[in-house]
C-alpha positions, 0 to 999 in steps of 0.5 A: 665201756669196752676195756681191752688189755694187751701184753707185749710179753710172753705167757708168764707175763699174761698170767701175772696180770690176771689177778689184777684184771679180775679185781677190775672186773669184779669192781666194775662188772658193767664194762666189757673186758677183752684181752688182745691175744697176741704178744711179741712172738706169742699167741695167747690161747683162749684157754689162758684168758677165759679162766677169768670170768668176764674176760674174753679174748679178741683178735684186735685191740677193740677197746674204748680204753686199750691198756698195756699190761707189760710193765716194760711198755714205754708208756710206763717208762717213768714209773721207776721204783726207788732202790729201797722199794720192797720188790720181793715177788711178782705181786709187789712188782705188779702192785707197784704198776697196777695201782698207778694203772688204775689211777691213770684210768680213773678206777678206784680198786683196792689191792688186797695184800693176800691176792693170789692167782686163782683162775678157773680151770676150763677143761673138756669133760674127757680130760677131767675124767682122764686126769681124775682116773690117773690121779687116784694111782698110788705112786708119788707123782713128780710133774716136770716142765721141760720147756725151755725159757724164751726170755733168757731167765734160765739156762736152756740145758736139755732135760732129756738125760736128767729125766731118764736118769731120775726115772730109773733111780726112783722107780717107785715114783711117776715122773711126768714131763710136759714137752715132747722128748725123743726118748727111747722107751727101752731106756726106762726100766719101769715105765714110769716116765710119762709124757703128760698128753698120754694122760689127757690127750693131745690139744692145741694148747695143754698148759691148763691141762698140765696145770690141772694135772699139777693139783694131783702131783706131789712135786712140781719142777721146772724153769720159771717160764709161762707154762710152769708158772700157770701151774706152780703159782696157782693158789691150789698149789701154793696154799697146799702145805704138802706140795713141793715146788722147785723153780729154776731161775737165774736170779734177780738183782732185787731179791734172788728168788723173786721170780719164783714167787707170785705173792710170797706172803701167802705161800704154804707150799715148800718153794725151792729156788735153783739156778742151774739145771744140774742144781734142779735135778740134784735138789729133786734127787735129794728130796726124793731120797728124803721122802 
């Protein structure tokens, strides 16, 4: 049987479903599994999909069963959690829906309480070598996701001036930024503000490259959007007690910092919630003064 998933959301919405899709694949490996690669105004690059073994991307919805995985889909409009339902992180939100999705389609799948995001990093060998060569350098490394949010979940104040300022204050650290900025190199006193593709090369989609690079960084910073989430929510980061993650998000009515956690119960990293760009960089600056 062919099972095709489709998601009308953006990159972060795709990521949040991958652990639950993997549970289904592991339980019923004889089926064929596909992810439709188009969201609403978003194309999901194949590298964001194929990190889950057994899941392929498709250009058209081709399933014997086509399953929507964006929880705002009208098919799920009647599934409303009660006011006292413990929605405290993305896992609890997704679990609420996925247990119903499995049941709706006749699948018997247990959802473990310690479920995390653990996709495979599928990179070309040269990128792995280049990132590995940079990783052994001795400076502390701060990875900053300077992409702007697409769904209104955070302010979109430009990070550019903040990047220049903090790089010049802390010349003993490398500050890596993911989205191209028009920054005059003469403004950087110690050549420690680095656009990440200068490390691993240019690619059509470098979200997985930045996620792999993040494993070797001491601090991860960014707005809680898809590219940031692919890095900051991976098990290899959140299970690292020495890692610090600063996630910027406006807040959630259910629980203020809900959006920066996948599964709150398994975090060992320090996970800090900020709401405004200024707060984000003030928090980062204070942290760097302390270490």
